[in-house]
MIBADO-992929 format. One record per atom (N, C-alpha, C): x, y, z. Coordinates in steps of 0.05 Angstrom, whole numbers, plus 5000, padded with zeros to 4 digits. Layout:
<pts>
XYZ/...
</pts>
This chain:
<pts>
191644158319/191344068347/190644298365/191644538360/191044768377/188044828376/186844788352/183944838350/182344638366/183244378366/181944178382/182344228412/184544338419/184944408448/182944618456/182644818439/180645028445/177844918447/177244738429/174544608429/174244448455/176344298462/176144138487/175844308512/177244538512/177044718535/174144818538/173044928516/170345028517/168344808523/168744568511/166944348517/167044278547/169344288559/169644228587/168044428604/168244688597/166744888613/163744868609/162944848583/160144808578/159144548590/160944348588/160244078599/159844088629/161444258643/161044278671/158244378678/157344578664/154644678669/152544478661/153044338639/151144138629/151143888646/153543768650/153743508663/153343548693/154743738706/154343778734/151543868740/150544048722/147744138725/145743918723/146043748703/144143528700/144443328723/146943298732/147343118755/145843218780/146143488784/144743598807/141743578803/140943618778/138043598771/136943318776/138843118774/138042848780/136942808808/137742998826/136642988853/133542998852/132443118831/129543138829/128342868821/129942708807/128842448798/128242268822/130242218841/129542068865/127442198882/127442468882/125442618897/122642568886/122242608860/119642568848/118742278850/120642088844/119841808843/119441698871/120541838892/119941758919/117341868929/116742118922/114342248932/111942198914/112442118889/110242068870/110541768862/108841598872/109041318866/108541268836/109541048826/109040988798/106140948793/104740828812/101840778809/100241038807/101141258819/099641508818/099741638791/101741568775/102041698748/103141978749/103842078773/104842348775/107342398759/109242218760/111642258744/111142228714/109042078707/108242068679/107242338670/105842488687/104842758680/107242938675/109242928693/111643088689/113143018663/113342758658/114642668633/113242778609/110542758609/108942848587/109043148582/108843298604/108943588602/111543698592/113743578602/116343678594/117043588565/115743378555/116043308527/114743528510/112343618518/111143838503/112844088503/113944158526/115544408528/118044388512/119344158510/121744128494/121044178464/118744078455/117944118428/117344418423/115844538442/115144818439/117544998439/119644928454/122045098455/123345108428/123344888413/124444888386/122845058368/120145038371/118345198353/118745498359/118945578384/119045858391/121745988386/123845828383/126445938375/126845928345/125245768331/125145718302/127945758288/129845608299/132445588286/134245838289/133446028306/134946278307/137546258322/137946048338/140646018351/142745958329/142245758313/144045688291/144245918272/142046048265/142046268246/143746498257/143646548283/145246768294/148246708290/149146468295/151946398291/152746428262/150946338244/151546348216/151846638206/149946808213/149947088203/151947268218/152347208244/154247368259/157147328249/157647098237/160347028227/160447068197/158347178185/158247208156/159447468147/161047468126/162247718116/160047908107/160448168114/158548368106/156148408125/155948238146/153748268165/154848398191/153148558203/153848678229/152848498251/154648378267/153748188288/151748308308/152148568315/150448698334/147648738322/147548798297/144948828283/143548568281/145048358276/143848088274/142648008301/144148058323/143247988350/140748148357/140748408352/138448568359/135948488345/136248428319/133948348303/132748078312/134547888317/133547628326/132347648354/133547808372/132547838399/129647948398/129248148382/126548268380/124548078368/125347918348/123547738335/122747508353/124647378367/124047158385/122347258409/123047498419/121547608441/118647658434/118147768410/115447828401/113747578397/114947378384/113447128379/112846978405/114746988424/114246858450/111946988465/111847248464/109647398477/106947328463/106947318437/104447248422/103546958430/105446778433/104746498440/103346488467/104346638487/103146638513/100346748512/099946958497/097247078494/095246878482/096146728462/094346528449/093646298467/095646208483/095145988502/093046078523/093446318534/091546418554/088746458542/088546538517/085946578504/084446318499/085946098495/084645848488/085345628509/085745708534/086645518554/084645298559/082045348557/080045138563/080244908543/079744948517/079944728498/082744608496/084744778500/087544678497/088144478520/087444548544/088044368567/086344118565/083944138554/082243898551/083443708530/084443818508/085643658487/088143508497/089643638514/092143518525/091543318547/089043308556/088343118578/088543238606/088743508607/089043638633/086743838638/084343758631/082043938634/081644008664/082343828682/081943888710/084344048722/086444088706/088744228715/089744418694/088244618685/089144798664/091544958672/092044988698/094445138707/097045008698/096944738696/099344598687/100144708659/098144748643/098644828615/099545118613/098145308625/098845588621/101445658636/102045518659/104545568673/106945478655/106645238644/108845138627/109145298601/106845408591/107045578567/108645828573/108145948595/109646188603/112546128607/113145898619/115845808624/117345768598/116145628579/117645578554/117945828537/116046018540/116346268525/118746428535/119046448562/121346588573/123946438566/123846178567/126146018561/127046058532/125146078513/125746128485/127146398482/126146598496/127346868494/130146858505/130646708527/133346698539/135346548521/134346388503/136246238486/137946428469/136946668462/138446848446/140746978461/140247098485/142647198500/144546968508/143546728513/145346508518/147146448494/145946468470/147546428446/149546658442/148746898450/150547128449/153047088467/152546968490/154846908508/156746708495/155646518482/157346318468/158946448445/157546628431/158846778409/161146948419/160747068442/162747248454/164947098470/164746828469/166646658483/166646718513/164246718525/163946758554/162746518567/164146288566/162946038576/162546048607/164146208621/163846208650/161146328659/160346548647/157746658654/155546468645/155846358621/153946158611/153545938632/155745818641/155645598659/154445688686/155245928695/154346018721/151246058722/150146168700/147246208699/145745948697/146845758682/145545498680/145545358707/147745378721/147845248748/146145388768/146045658767/144445808785/141445728783/140545698758/137745608754/137245338767/139145148763/138744878774/138844878804/140645028816/140745038846/138145148857/137145368845/134645478855/132345278851/132345148829/130244958823/130244728843/132644618848/132844398867/131944478895/132944718904/132344808931/129344838935/127944958915/125044998918/123544738917/124544558900/123144288898/123544138924/125844148936/126344008962/124444128983/124144388983/122344509003/119444428998/118544438973/115744388968/114944098970/116843918964/116143628964/116943488989/118643619006/119443489031/118543649055/119343899056/118644069080/115744149081/114644229058/111844329057/109844119066/110043869057/108043669067/108243629097/110643649108/110943619137/109643849152/109744089139/108544329152/105444329150/104444239126/101544259121/100143999127/101543769127/100243509131/098943409107/099443529084/098243439058/100343389038/100043199020/102043148999/102043378979/104443428968/104743648949/103643568922/102143738909/101143688883/103343698862/103143528842/105243508821/105543778807/103543948807/103744208794/105844388805/106644338830/108744508842/111344488826/111844268813/114244238797/114244448774/111844498763/111644688741/111744978751/110445028774/110545298785/113345388792/114845198804/117645258811/119345318786/118845158765/120345198740/119945478729/117445568730/116845838720/118246048737/118146028763/119446228781/122446238776/123746008773/126646008769/127446108741/125946038721/126546128694/126246428692/124146538703/123646828702/125946978717/126846858739/128946988755/131547018739/132246818723/134746828708/134847058689/132547148679/132447368659/133847618669/133647668695/134747918706/137847918704/139047688702/141947678700/143047738672/141247778653/142047838626/141948138620/141948308641/141548588636/143748708619/146248598621/148448698604/147948618575/146948378571/146448278543/143948398531/142148508548/139648628538/139648928537/141849058546/142049348546/144749428535/145149688531/147749788523/148349768494/146249708478/146649708449/144249828435/144549918411/142350048396/140449838386/138049848395/136049648387/134949708359/135249518342/134249558314/132849298306/130949328288/129749088275/129949128245/131748988233/132349008205/130648808190/128548908177/126648728163/127948578140/129648718125/130948578102/132748358113/134248418134/135948218146/134347988157/132048048169/130347838181/129247658159/128647768136/127647598114/129847408105/132347508103/134547328095/135047108116/134847188141/135246988162/133046788164/130546878158/128346678158/128646478135/129646578112/130046398090/132146178097/134046258114/136046068123/134945888145/133346008163/132545868187/130145678185/128445718165/126045558165/126645258160/128645188143/129344908143/130544808169/132044988183/133144918209/130944868229/128745028227/126344988244/125144708239/124744648213/123644388206/125444168217/128144208213/130144018223/129843998254/129644228267/129444218296/126944078306/124644138293/122144008301/122343708297/123343628274/123643338269/125643218289/127743358295/129743258314/128643228342/127143428351/126143418379/123843218380/122343178358/120342978358/121542698361/124042668350/125442418354/125942358383/126142568400/126642538428/124042538445/121942668435/119642708452/117042588442/116942518416/114442418404/113342188420/115041998429/114041768443/112641848469/113842048483/112642138508/110142308505/109942428482/107442588475/105242398466/105942208449/103942028437/103041808456/104741728474/104241488491/101441488504/100641708517/097941688529/095641658510/096141738484/094041718464/093941438451/096341308448/096341058432/096540808450/097340848476/097440618494/094740618509/092840468498/090140478507/089740298532/090540408555/090340258580/090040468602/088640388624/088240588646/090840658660/092940498657/095540558671/097540698652/096540838632/098340958612/100341148625/099341328642/101241518655/103141368674/102241148686/104040998703/106240878687/105640748664/107640638647/109540848635/108341078628/109941298617/111941398639/110941408664/112741498685/115041308689/114541048688/116640848691/118740878668/117740908644/119540948621/121141208623/119741428631/121141678634/123241678656/122641548678/124541538700/127041378693/126641138680/128840978672/130541108651/129241258633/130741398612/132541608623/131941718647/133541918659/136441818664/136641568670/139341448675/140941458649/139641428627/141041428601/141741698591/140941908605/141242178595/144142288598/145942128610/148742208610/149742258581/148642098562/149342138534/148342398523/145942478531/144942728522/146542958534/147542938558/149243138570/151743178554/153042958547/155542978532/155043108505/152943018492/152343128465/151643428467/150143508487/149443788491/151943958496/153643858514/156144008520/157844038495/158043828480/159643838455/158344028435/155744038434/154344218415/154844508423/154644578448/155044858456/157744968447/159744798449/162444888441/162844858411/161744638399/162344568372/161044748351/158644848357/157145008337/158645268331/159345438351/160845678344/163645618333/164845398343/167445308333/167445248304/165445108294/165245028266/164845268248/162845438255/162345668238/164645858238/166045888261/168346068262/170745968246/170845698242/173145578229/172545508200/170145588190/169245488164/171145568141/172645788144/174445878122/177245768125/177845618146/180545508149/181045278129/183545238122/184245038102/183944758112/184544718138/184544448149/182044378163/179844518157/177344478172/176244198170/176344078146/175143808143/176643598159/179343618160/180843428175/180143458205/179743708214/179043758242/176343638248/174443678230/171743568235/171843258237/173443138220/173742848220/174842748247/176942878257/178142798282/176242848305/174743078304/172843138325/170742918327/169842818304/167842608303/168942358316/171442288310/172642048322/172742068352/173642298363/173842328392/171042328405/169142448391/166442448402/165342168405/165641998385/164741718386/166141568408/168841608410/170341468430/169341518458/168941768464/168241848492/165241778498/163541798478/160741718483/160541418487/162141258473/162140968477/163240908505/165241048514/166341008541/164141078562/162641288557/160441358575/158341148575/157741038552/155740818549/156640578567/159140498564/160040268580/160040328610/160640578617/160640648645/157840628657/155940728642/153140728653/152040438655/152340288633/151340008634/152939838653/155539908657/157139748675/156439798704/155440028711/154840098739/151740138742/150240008725/147340048726/146139948752/147339748765/146239648790/146739848813/148440038809/148840248828/147140488821/147240558795/145840798785/142740768788/141840518789/138840488791/137640608816/139340658836/138240778860/137541068857/138241178833/137441458827/134341478827/133041258818/130141268816/128841088837/126341128842/124940968862/124740668854/124540498874/124640208869/122340118851/120040248853/117740148837/117940248808/120240378801/120740448773/122940278761/124040088775/126339938766/125639748742/123139688739/122339508717/123039628690/123439898689/124040028664/127040038657/128739928674/131639948670/132639818644/131039628634/131939488609/132039678585/130839918587/130940098564/133440258563/135040258585/137340438587/139340398565/140340148559/142340118538/141140198510/138640148506/137440208480/137240518477/136340658497/136140948496/138841078492/140940968506/143541078503/144641028475/144140808463/144940758436/143640958417/141141008421/139741208405/141041488408/141841558433/143041818438/145741838424/147241618423/149841628409/149341688379/147341548367/146741598339/145841888335/144341998354/143542278351/145942458352/147942398369/150342568371/151942548345/152142318333/153542278308/152142438286/149542418286/147942568266/148342868269/148542968294/149043248298/151743328286/153843158291/156443218280/156343218249/154943038238/154743018209/153143258197/151443378213/149643578202/150943838193/153543878200/154744138193/155344168163/155343948148/155943988119/153744148106/151244108113/149144258100/148644528113/149544568138/149444838150/151645018138/153944908134/156145068123/155845128093/154444958079/153945008050/151245128045/149845208066/147145338064/145145158050/145444898054/143444698043/141844588066/140844758083/139444668107/136944508101/135844528077/133444378070/134044078072/136543998067/137243718070/136843618098/137543788117/137143708145/134243668152/132543828140/129643788144/128743518133/129743448110/129043188098/130042958115/132542968124/133642748139/132242718166/131842938180/130542918206/127642838203/126342938181/123642868176/123242568171/125142458156/125042168150/125442008176/127442098192/127841968218/125441978236/124142218236/121842258253/119442088244/119142068217/116941898206/117341608214/119841508213/120341238221/119741198251/120641388268/120241368296/117241368303/115741548291/112841558297/111441308287/112241208264/111040968253/111440728272/113940698281/114540478300/112940508325/112740748336/111140788360/108240718356/107040818334/104140768329/103540478325/105440338311/104940058304/105439878328/107539928343/108439728363/107839798392/107440058399/106940128427/104439998438/102139988422/099739848434/100239568442/102239428430/102739148437/105139118456/107239278452/109639238468/110239458489/108539658490/108839868510/111240038506/112540128528/114740318526/117240198514/117539928512/119839818499/119939888470/117539908458/117439998430/118340288427/117840458447/118740738447/121740748445/123140578461/126040578462/127140498435/126140278423/127140188397/126340368374/124140518377/123440708357/125440928355/126641008378/128741208378/131241118362/131940868366/134240758351/133640758321/131340668314/130540658285/130540938273/129441138287/129241408276/131941538273/133641528294/136241648292/138141508272/137941248271/139541098251/138841188223/136241228218/135441318191/136641588184/136241778202/137342048197/140342048195/141741898212/144641888212/145741778185/144641558176/145641438152/145041608127/142641728126/142041898104/143942138102/144442268126/146242498126/149042428118/149942198127/152742118120/153042078090/151341918078/151641848049/151142088031/149142248037/148742488020/150942688025/151742718050/153842908056/156542848042/157142598039/159642518026/159642597996/157242647986/157142737958/157543037955/156243187973/156343487971/158543607987/159443488009/161543598025/163243368037/164743238020/166142998029/168143048051/168042888072/169942898094/170942618099/173542588101/174742328104/174642238133/172242168142/171942068170/173441798172/174741758195/176141498200/174041278206/172641188186/170341008190/171340738202/173540638192/174540378202/175240398232/176540608239/177340638267/174840668285/172940828276/170440868291/168940608293/168740458271/167340198271/168740008290/171340018291/172839848310/172139898339/171840158346/171040228373/168240138379/166440168359/163640088363/163539788368/164939628352/164939338355/166139258382/168339388390/169539328416/167639388439/166339628438/164339698459/162039498460/161139408436/158939218435/159738948448/162238858442/163238608453/163438628483/164538848493/164838888522/162138898536/160139028523/157439048534/156238768536/156538608515/155438338516/156838168538/159438218542/160738078564/159638158591/159038418595/157838508620/155138378624/153538378603/150838268605/150837968611/152737828599/152937538603/153837468632/155637638643/156737578669/154937668692/153337868687/151737988708/149937798724/148437608711/146637438726/148037238744/150637188739/152136978754/153937088775/153837358780/155637478799/154137638820/155237658844/154037848863/154638138854/153438328868/153738608860/156638688859/158238628880/160938718880/162638588858/161938328852/163338188831/162738298804/160138368799/159338488774/160738758769/160838918790/162039178788/165039148783/166338958796/169238918791/169838828763/168238638753/168638538725/168138768705/166038918709/165339128691/167439348691/168639408715/170739608717/173139518700/173839268701/176039168684/175439198655/172939138647/172239158618/172139448609/171239628626/171339908619/174240008617/176039908634/178839978633/180139878607/179239648598/180239538572/179639738549/177139838549/176440028528/178040278531/178340388555/179840628559/182740588551/183940348557/186640298549/187040298519/185040188505/185140198475/185040478465/183440648477/183340928469/186141058473/187341008496/189941128502/192041018482/191940758478/193940628461/193840728432/191440758421/191240808392/190641098385/189341248402/188341508392/188641748412/188341698437/188141928455/190842068458/191042328452/193642458452/194542548480/195342348497/196242418524/198642608523/200142608502/202442788500/201643078499/199143128493/198143408491/197243518518/197043348539/196143438565/198143628577/197243828592/199144008605/200643868627/203043958633/204843868654/205643568650/203743388652/204443098650/204843008621/203943178602/204043098574/206843028564/208843178575/211643128565/212642848571/211342718591/212142438597/211342238576/209342328559/208242148539/209142218511/210742428508/211442518481/213542328470/213142268443/215042088430/217442238420/219642098416/221942228405/221342348377/222842558370/222442688344/222742478322/221042498302/221142328279/219442078281/218442008305/216741778309/213841858309/212541838286/209841928283/207941708276/208841458281/207341228272/204641208286/204541318311/202041298325/199841478315/200541668298/198541868289/197541818260/198441598248/197841568220/194841518215/193441438236/190541388232/188841628241/190041848249/188442068260/186742198238/
</pts>
């Protein structure tokens, strides 16, 4: 339980930077959707460009975050040497990437559909290159258990980004009398990303810089399947937004993509929770790999992860009529994708939890196969169904892709690294959440807004009460926990943990 408390503490701190940061970043969604109409396709351009950058970030880090944690915790390896070698490698490849983009900016921007705006492409290329380089010192902060600096830098970036966007999209048009070009969103991102680099001077100085070629070869042998896994995984999140303008053959492709992208933002609460959990869970798992009770801890962590993501799912769908005001009114037609996208994100989070069996046993090639299979399913569903069903096919493609990867990882993992996950208890929570969601959906058309919110609040409280009754260790909470502790010898409530 002490290990889970430590994990919960770090998750809370990382989660503050991730959840609070993303919440603040949501200020940009109403800003963009208010200043860029759906008909203009401007938000579709933003959605498309950031999908490319998400994919490129995975390529440019090529699995070195996970590799760093694996080798820094490996017996016989010098953590400082590992860090220095990875830092030099990722920095060099990021610089090479920028040079290649600048050399071929003409044909590259034409291929991406931005021949009239090549600056969109080279600005975002520079941004993602700097971002990739920063991933390594950010990983170093996690390794050194410095979540406060990690969170502070993440939040600083977001505050600067929001402030500059508010100025350029609200104040600047008032001063100039002209609407702000969508490209300002990319220019601001570059300025803010570059600024954060200066705050890493302690992590980038004060140590002997080395590049160990033999060590790098060993790390690349470990990381290349992680890279394939990462590419397949990020394609599961971004392939629909990259492919949509190519396969949805209609003049309003960017308009439809913008509607889908804006509505999906509401569902991203699930991505925040998963990301916060990942930041804390990855170093926690590798650091605990040699403990005797590690598998039991992993099983319990999975159960708690599913419980809280399902609670978040119910909260979002229960208050969707309030949350919809995050985006502009002419984007509301896309709200029907929110429950589907959130379900896909839950599956992605479960898959991430399951993925540690092949990382801990150095069988990362399996991850490449699982994610590759999921990605193939997702792309196939997009290519086949998007021309007919539009962005709704994108949402269901995510469910199909993540479900494929999740199920493959679970069944193969039980053979090579069996973990006694509480499948029945998890399935019970899933069925309960599904039943409560159907109740919300059935009642919504027949109630006014206040009535729908009231009913949904009660249903969410039912789910939370079941969590407290059966699994949530309130007795472990500080100060108030003693009020919930059971008398000695009564352990009946923990038999399913």
